[in-house]
C-alpha positions as CSV (number, residue, x, y, z in Angstrom):
1,X,111.1,186.5,138.8
2,X,110.1,185.5,135.3
3,X,112.2,186.1,132.3
4,X,111.0,188.4,129.6
5,X,109.8,186.9,126.3
6,X,112.3,187.5,123.6
7,X,110.9,189.8,120.8
8,X,111.2,188.4,117.3
9,X,113.8,190.1,115.3
10,X,112.6,191.8,112.2
11,X,114.5,191.6,109.0
12,X,116.2,194.8,107.8
13,X,115.5,196.1,104.3
14,X,119.0,195.1,103.2
15,X,118.3,191.5,104.2
16,X,115.0,191.4,102.4
17,X,116.6,192.8,99.2
18,X,119.5,190.3,99.5
19,X,117.0,187.4,99.8
20,X,114.8,188.5,96.9
21,X,117.8,189.4,94.7
22,X,119.4,186.0,95.5
23,X,116.5,183.9,94.4
24,X,116.8,184.8,90.6
25,X,120.6,184.7,90.8
26,X,120.4,181.2,92.3
27,X,117.9,180.2,89.6
28,X,120.2,181.4,86.9
29,X,123.2,179.6,88.5
30,X,121.3,176.3,88.7
31,X,120.1,176.7,85.1
32,X,123.7,177.3,84.0
33,X,124.8,174.2,85.8
34,X,122.0,172.2,84.0
35,X,123.1,173.5,80.6
36,X,126.8,172.8,81.4
37,X,125.8,169.2,82.4
38,X,123.7,168.9,79.3
39,X,126.6,170.1,77.1
40,X,129.0,167.6,78.6
41,X,126.4,164.7,78.1
42,X,125.7,165.8,74.5
43,X,129.4,165.8,73.6
44,X,130.1,162.4,75.3
45,X,127.0,161.0,73.7
46,X,128.1,162.1,70.3
47,X,131.6,160.7,70.8
48,X,130.6,157.3,72.3
49,X,127.0,156.3,71.9
50,X,126.3,157.5,68.3
51,X,129.2,155.6,66.7
52,X,128.8,152.5,68.9
53,X,125.1,152.0,68.8
54,X,124.2,154.0,65.7
55,X,121.9,156.0,67.9
56,X,120.8,159.5,66.9
57,X,122.7,162.5,68.4
58,X,121.1,164.4,71.2
59,X,120.0,168.0,71.1
60,X,121.0,170.3,74.0
61,X,117.4,170.1,75.4
62,X,117.3,166.3,75.2
63,X,120.8,166.1,76.9
64,X,119.7,168.5,79.7
65,X,116.5,166.4,80.3
66,X,118.4,163.2,80.4
67,X,121.1,164.7,82.7
68,X,118.4,166.0,85.1
69,X,116.6,162.6,85.2
70,X,119.9,160.9,85.9
71,X,120.8,163.4,88.6
72,X,117.3,162.8,90.2
73,X,117.6,159.1,90.1
74,X,121.2,158.9,91.5
75,X,121.1,161.9,93.8
76,X,122.3,161.6,97.3
77,X,120.3,162.5,100.3
78,X,121.1,165.1,102.9
79,X,124.5,164.7,104.6
80,X,125.6,166.3,107.8
81,X,128.6,168.6,107.1
82,X,130.5,170.5,109.6
83,X,132.4,172.7,107.1
84,X,131.8,176.4,106.8
85,X,129.7,177.8,103.9
86,X,132.8,179.1,102.1
87,X,134.5,175.7,102.4
88,X,131.4,174.0,101.0
89,X,131.3,176.3,98.0
90,X,135.0,175.9,97.3
91,X,134.6,172.1,97.5
92,X,131.6,172.2,95.3
93,X,133.4,174.2,92.5
94,X,136.5,172.1,92.9
95,X,134.6,168.8,92.5
96,X,132.5,170.2,89.7
97,X,135.6,171.3,87.7
98,X,137.3,167.9,88.3
99,X,134.1,166.0,87.4
100,X,133.6,167.7,84.0
101,X,137.3,167.8,83.2
102,X,137.7,164.1,83.9
103,X,134.6,163.1,82.0
104,X,135.5,165.1,78.9
105,X,139.2,164.0,78.9
106,X,138.3,160.3,79.3
107,X,135.5,160.6,76.7
108,X,137.9,162.2,74.3
109,X,140.4,159.5,74.7
110,X,137.8,156.7,74.5
111,X,136.1,158.1,71.4
112,X,139.3,157.3,69.3
113,X,138.7,153.6,70.0
114,X,135.0,153.5,69.2
């Protein structure tokens, strides 16, 4: 007796709408992160690099570009992770908040000595 071939499952209309609605939402989210990263770099650059090296300040577009290149060059590869999706998102936002807060606080303190 041979087993029946499993029929491929078709996506429901709700799943298709969720996928196509999620693509622009994810794009806006990633663009927002790029802008936030650029803003932090622009502020730190203005506090530390401009007075120290007499370099020109960065525009937001320049800061975003530099931040994207730095992220590309220092990015980590794929890592196996056994956490649930919710745990990954919570960890992501927690680390993001801590990262930007620490960078801005430390930069603010250091800029008084430059």
